[in-house]
N, CA, C and O of each residue as an XYZ file, in Angstrom:
440
protein
N      16.586    -25.987    -22.237
C      17.661    -26.794    -21.117
C      16.301    -27.965    -19.974
O      15.112    -28.009    -19.655
N      16.691    -28.183    -19.918
C      16.067    -29.425    -18.869
C      16.507    -28.572    -17.706
O      17.422    -27.750    -17.748
N      15.507    -28.955    -16.324
C      14.540    -28.560    -14.675
C      16.396    -29.799    -14.816
O      16.986    -30.451    -15.677
N      16.571    -29.406    -13.213
C      17.324    -30.699    -12.696
C      16.214    -31.479    -11.719
O      15.427    -30.838    -11.022
N      16.243    -32.809    -11.749
C      15.742    -32.963    -11.236
C      13.787    -32.219     -9.695
O      12.603    -31.908     -9.563
N      15.670    -32.531     -8.874
C      15.850    -32.065     -7.439
C      15.068    -30.709     -7.750
O      14.519    -30.698     -6.649
N      14.733    -29.925     -8.168
C      13.840    -28.430     -8.550
C      12.583    -29.343     -9.050
O      12.818    -30.441     -8.545
N      11.895    -29.399     -9.469
C      10.236    -30.468     -9.800
C       9.934    -30.142     -8.779
O       9.557    -29.056     -9.218
N       9.659    -30.032     -7.372
C       8.455    -30.013     -6.480
C       9.138    -27.830     -6.983
O       8.184    -27.577     -7.718
N       9.742    -26.893     -6.995
C       9.222    -26.169     -6.509
C       8.092    -25.390     -7.937
O       7.216    -24.529     -7.850
N       8.576    -26.093     -9.046
C       7.901    -25.774    -10.439
C       6.386    -26.301    -10.540
O       5.955    -27.448    -10.421
N       5.429    -24.566    -10.912
C       3.906    -25.204    -10.489
C       3.674    -26.097    -11.797
O       4.295    -25.894    -12.840
N       2.792    -27.028    -11.650
C       1.997    -28.083    -11.877
C       2.368    -26.625    -14.018
O       2.136    -25.420    -14.117
N       2.926    -27.576    -15.106
C       2.603    -27.040    -15.823
C       3.877    -26.065    -16.669
O       3.936    -25.181    -17.524
N       5.144    -27.181    -15.481
C       7.192    -26.578    -16.087
C       6.840    -24.958    -16.008
O       5.981    -24.296    -15.426
N       7.903    -24.675    -16.856
C       7.947    -23.614    -17.021
C       6.647    -22.633    -18.031
O       6.140    -21.569    -17.676
N       6.414    -23.252    -19.084
C       4.937    -22.194    -18.679
C       3.628    -21.775    -18.104
O       2.669    -21.038    -18.333
N       4.104    -22.660    -17.208
C       3.233    -22.874    -15.525
C       3.293    -21.770    -14.719
O       2.441    -21.333    -13.946
N       4.448    -21.342    -14.994
C       5.167    -20.958    -14.172
C       4.616    -19.364    -14.441
O       4.116    -18.672    -13.555
N       4.819    -18.921    -15.884
C       5.718    -17.850    -16.527
C       3.413    -17.189    -15.938
O       2.875    -16.211    -15.418
N       2.858    -18.939    -16.681
C       0.913    -17.884    -16.434
C       0.058    -17.413    -15.670
O      -0.995    -16.781    -15.744
N       1.495    -18.355    -14.023
C       0.989    -18.041    -13.008
C       1.193    -16.516    -12.472
O       0.498    -15.658    -11.928
N       2.394    -16.641    -12.883
C       2.929    -15.530    -12.443
C       1.898    -14.037    -13.627
O       1.414    -12.990    -13.195
N       1.896    -14.573    -15.173
C       0.966    -12.668    -15.325
C      -0.355    -12.791    -14.652
O      -0.963    -11.762    -14.356
N      -0.948    -14.194    -14.335
C      -2.014    -13.513    -13.606
C      -1.460    -12.798    -12.119
O      -1.212    -11.600    -11.979
N      -1.416    -13.178    -11.739
C      -0.897    -12.394    -10.193
C       0.197    -11.225    -10.368
O       0.902    -10.821     -9.443
N       0.243    -10.654    -11.933
C       0.163     -9.640    -11.571
C      -1.119     -8.720    -12.024
O      -1.815     -7.855    -11.493
N      -1.066     -9.218    -12.985
C      -2.103     -8.545    -12.887
C      -3.368     -8.162    -11.591
O      -3.718     -7.013    -11.323
N      -3.719     -8.979    -11.152
C      -3.890     -8.913    -10.286
C      -3.578     -8.171     -9.396
O      -4.568     -7.454     -9.252
N      -2.562     -7.763     -8.438
C      -1.501     -6.512     -8.817
C      -2.379     -5.706     -8.756
O      -3.214     -5.412     -7.900
N      -1.883     -4.996    -10.765
C      -2.658     -4.080    -10.830
C      -4.104     -3.604    -10.838
O      -4.610     -2.483    -10.894
N      -4.590     -4.821    -10.764
C      -6.675     -4.783    -10.205
C      -5.723     -3.746     -8.324
O      -6.007     -2.774     -7.625
N      -4.833     -4.596     -8.356
C      -5.450     -4.181     -6.667
C      -4.745     -2.929     -6.413
O      -5.102     -2.299     -5.418
N      -3.685     -2.396     -7.231
C      -3.262     -1.294     -6.887
C      -4.246      0.256     -7.722
O      -4.470      1.363     -7.232
N      -4.548     -0.183     -8.802
C      -6.349      0.496     -8.894
C      -7.030      0.854     -7.732
O      -7.174      1.961     -7.214
N      -7.734     -1.100     -7.142
C      -8.949     -0.435     -5.414
C      -8.160      0.685     -5.162
O      -8.760      1.660     -4.709
N      -6.903      0.788     -5.355
C      -6.081      1.394     -3.718
C      -6.430      2.482     -4.333
O      -6.209      3.397     -3.539
N      -6.829      2.877     -5.253
C      -6.837      5.461     -5.040
C      -8.875      5.051     -4.875
O      -9.559      6.044     -5.124
N      -9.675      3.784     -4.512
C     -11.013      4.035     -4.045
C     -10.629      4.191     -2.718
O     -11.407      4.972     -2.170
N     -10.020      3.907     -2.186
C      -9.693      3.593     -0.586
C      -9.254      4.615     -0.123
O      -8.330      5.214     -0.673
N     -10.072      5.209      1.469
C      -9.351      6.106      2.218
C      -8.915      6.028      3.574
O      -9.762      5.538      4.322
N      -7.741      6.399      4.160
C      -6.958      6.359      5.517
C      -7.734      8.083      5.337
O      -7.950      8.965      4.506
N      -7.860      7.841      6.330
C      -8.418      9.385      7.012
C      -7.900      9.606      9.143
O      -8.440      9.152     10.151
N      -6.413     10.681      8.901
C      -5.624     11.104      9.607
C      -6.503     12.355     10.876
O      -6.698     13.529     10.559
N      -6.922     11.772     12.267
C      -7.139     13.270     12.713
C      -6.275     13.566     13.867
O      -6.401     12.854     14.863
N      -5.428     14.508     13.866
C      -4.398     15.287     14.932
C      -5.096     16.301     15.699
O      -4.807     17.413     15.258
N      -5.934     16.351     16.714
C      -5.999     17.295     16.941
C      -6.848     18.590     16.519
O      -7.931     18.673     17.100
N      -6.524     19.694     15.541
C      -7.569     20.427     15.080
C      -7.381     20.189     13.705
O      -7.896     21.050     12.991
N      -6.656     19.058     12.984
C      -6.600     18.239     11.648
C      -6.880     17.619     11.227
O      -6.281     16.667     11.727
N      -7.611     17.179     10.334
C      -8.521     16.429      9.696
C      -7.952     15.502      7.849
O      -8.652     15.292      6.859
N      -6.278     15.139      8.125
C      -6.384     14.535      5.921
C      -6.778     13.025      5.655
O      -6.697     11.848      6.006
N      -7.147     13.734      4.981
C      -7.467     12.264      4.261
C      -6.805     11.451      2.772
O      -6.789     12.192      1.789
N      -6.459     10.518      2.627
C      -5.730     10.060      1.020
C      -6.116      9.409      0.986
O      -6.871      8.945      1.840
N      -5.735      8.838     -0.363
C      -6.136      7.539     -1.261
C      -5.665      6.224     -0.190
O      -5.499      6.407      1.016
N      -5.478      4.805     -0.906
C      -4.217      4.348     -0.988
C      -3.284      4.053     -0.999
O      -2.702      3.127     -0.433
N      -2.806      5.223     -2.028
C      -1.583      5.081     -2.859
C      -0.695      6.684     -1.967
O       0.501      6.969     -2.023
N      -1.705      7.371     -1.296
C      -0.968      8.237     -0.498
C      -0.922      9.263     -1.286
O       0.179      9.807     -1.375
N      -1.701      9.657     -1.830
C      -1.577     10.645     -2.567
C      -3.395     11.274     -1.723
O      -4.260     10.488     -1.339
N      -3.490     12.654     -1.658
C      -3.285     13.946     -0.509
C      -4.937     13.632     -1.203
O      -4.978     13.069     -2.297
N      -5.621     13.836     -0.843
C      -7.101     14.238     -1.350
C      -7.904     14.786     -0.550
O      -9.076     14.982     -0.871
N      -7.408     15.130      0.639
C      -8.373     16.696      1.603
C      -7.339     16.519      2.311
O      -6.482     15.636      2.346
N      -7.729     18.610      3.560
C      -6.953     18.489      4.534
C      -7.901     20.056      4.870
O      -7.835     21.247      4.567
N      -8.800     19.098      5.712
C      -9.694     20.558      7.298
C      -8.610     20.825      8.379
O      -7.944     19.846      8.716
N      -8.314     22.158      9.036
C      -8.810     21.732      9.685
C      -9.612     22.297     10.495
O     -10.207     23.330     10.189
N      -9.795     21.487     12.067
C     -11.049     21.698     13.493
C     -11.985     22.737     13.680
O     -13.166     22.947     13.954
N     -10.609     23.452     13.328
C     -10.061     23.969     14.753
C     -10.302     25.822     13.608
O      -9.527     26.040     12.678
N     -11.645     27.031     14.035
C     -10.996     28.064     12.967
C     -10.036     29.276     14.050
O      -9.685     30.245     13.377
N      -9.604     29.358     15.477
C      -9.092     30.285     15.991
C      -8.554     29.340     16.016
O      -9.087     28.340     16.497
N      -6.773     29.311     15.291
C      -5.163     28.540     15.555
C      -4.141     29.508     15.788
O      -2.914     29.448     15.870
N      -5.430     30.886     15.915
C      -3.816     31.764     16.187
C      -3.110     32.028     17.377
O      -2.067     32.669     17.259
N      -3.697     31.425     19.245
C      -2.728     30.872     20.145
C      -2.069     29.746     19.779
O      -1.149     29.691     20.595
N      -1.932     28.405     18.739
C      -0.906     28.182     18.825
C       0.009     28.226     17.736
O      -0.093     28.768     16.635
N       1.552     27.094     18.599
C       2.423     27.490     18.297
C       2.987     27.339     16.998
O       2.221     26.591     16.390
N       3.677     27.577     16.466
C       4.500     27.434     14.402
C       4.635     25.843     15.091
O       3.862     24.886     15.110
N       5.696     26.017     15.515
C       6.497     24.576     15.250
C       5.662     23.383     16.339
O       6.224     22.289     16.280
N       4.495     23.409     17.260
C       4.307     22.820     17.582
C       2.608     22.676     15.990
O       1.556     22.058     16.158
N       2.932     23.311     14.967
C       1.442     23.055     14.470
C       2.012     22.039     13.545
O       1.572     20.927     13.255
N       3.574     22.935     12.963
C       4.064     21.958     12.045
C       4.359     20.346     12.271
O       4.407     19.431     11.449
N       4.596     20.357     14.155
C       5.058     18.804     14.210
C       3.759     18.218     14.097
O       3.544     17.255     13.361
N       2.813     18.815     14.862
C       0.737     18.106     14.481
C       0.574     17.433     12.849
O       0.073     16.363     12.502
N       1.091     18.319     12.186
C       1.090     18.255      9.899
C       2.030     17.025     10.053
O       1.357     16.018     10.274
N       2.973     16.850     10.021
C       4.036     16.182     10.045
C       3.716     15.333      9.887
O       3.284     14.681      8.936
N       3.971     15.173     11.258
C       3.214     14.084     12.097
C       1.967     12.918     12.088
O       2.135     11.718     12.303
N       0.084     13.897     11.642
C      -0.916     13.590     11.487
C      -0.439     12.873      9.487
O      -1.136     11.864      9.388
N       0.488     13.069      7.936
C       0.578     12.794      7.426
C       2.025     11.622      7.263
O       2.181     10.961      6.236
N       3.042     11.535      8.537
C       3.259     10.139      8.976
C       2.736      8.880      9.026
O       2.840      7.699      8.694
N       2.092      9.768      9.635
C       0.860      8.291     10.140
C      -0.101      8.372      9.073
O      -0.471      7.255      8.710
N      -0.717      9.498      8.346
C      -1.249      9.093      6.986
C      -0.668      7.842      6.312
O      -1.303      6.795      6.189
N       0.817      8.067      5.810
C       1.916      7.795      5.012
C       1.809      5.805      5.451
O       1.828      4.923      4.592
N       1.738      5.644      6.492
C       2.489      4.256      7.648
C       0.830      3.999      7.226
O       0.802      3.840      6.006
N      -0.363      3.916      7.728
C      -1.362      3.308      7.474
C      -1.825      3.262      5.588
O      -2.567      2.339      5.253
N      -1.494      3.966      4.813
C      -1.450      3.101      3.533
C      -0.733      2.108      2.835
O      -1.034      1.208      2.050
N       0.714      2.698      3.551
C       2.068      1.514      3.784
C       0.525      0.158      3.813
O      -0.233     -0.297      2.956
N       0.680     -0.003      5.041
C       0.086     -1.447      5.625
C      -1.201     -0.966      5.649
O      -1.676     -0.668      6.744
N      -2.016     -0.802      4.405
C      -3.207     -1.445      3.339
C      -3.292     -1.514      2.327
O      -4.227     -1.959      1.661
N      -1.771     -0.840      1.828
C      -1.233     -1.487     -0.134
C      -0.565     -3.127      0.288
O      -0.390     -3.864     -0.683
N      -0.241     -3.630      1.522
C       0.433     -4.684      2.405
C       0.243     -5.455      2.329
O       0.843     -6.411      1.836
N      -1.293     -5.276      3.101
C      -2.521     -6.083      3.481
C      -3.675     -6.216      1.766
O      -4.573     -7.049      1.637
N      -3.488     -5.718      1.255
C      -3.657     -6.002     -0.338
C      -3.332     -6.785     -0.953
O      -4.071     -7.448     -1.681
N      -2.262     -6.907     -0.842
C      -0.871     -7.684     -1.766
C      -1.274     -8.215     -1.613
O      -2.331     -8.437     -2.204
N      -0.669     -9.138     -0.383
C      -0.583    -10.426      0.675
C      -1.125    -11.049     -0.526
O      -1.901    -10.547     -1.340
N      -0.473    -12.516     -0.520
C      -1.075    -13.090     -1.412
C      -0.893    -14.152     -2.275
O      -0.936    -15.361     -2.504
N      -0.588    -12.643     -2.742
C      -0.980    -13.078     -4.416
C       0.083    -13.291     -5.001
O      -0.107    -14.316     -5.656
N       1.337    -12.851     -5.199
C       2.074    -13.114     -5.529
C       2.760    -14.916     -5.720
O       3.927    -15.281     -5.866
N       2.191    -15.278     -5.684
C       2.474    -16.511     -6.672
C       3.903    -17.562     -5.912
O       5.039    -17.427     -6.368
N       3.714    -18.223     -5.139
C       5.223    -19.046     -3.709
C       6.311    -19.265     -5.150
O       6.116    -20.119     -6.015
N       7.168    -18.529     -5.142
C       8.139    -18.949     -6.450
C       9.685    -18.050     -5.288
O       9.892    -17.044     -4.610
N      10.562    -19.687     -5.895
C      11.834    -19.402     -4.697
C      12.421    -18.429     -5.928
O      12.567    -18.524     -7.146
N      12.685    -17.374     -4.814
C      14.098    -16.467     -5.861
C      12.603    -15.329     -5.742
O      12.949    -14.818     -4.676
N      11.630    -14.814     -5.981
C      10.744    -14.184     -6.486
C      10.569    -12.992     -4.731
O       9.731    -12.092     -4.678
């Protein structure tokens, strides 16, 4: 099947095979970056709590920084923990997006 001439400007050098090769290379780079994210660490500290996640949002460590929690209201404790994890997940998403940005070729429709 022949490509209409007006679409040739979107086709990378090498035509369709070249585009497929470029896409394969980009996917391989993405996989490499995904693997590297497992070694990245995001640390969130909120009051008495410190959590560490890897770049894929997997929890690696949870530490209580204060030994006397008896005076803390349970609802406040739950809110702090929830907030810390949410912040950690958001930061890992930002980290992942920054690592993946620019890897995929500029192909219309992708």
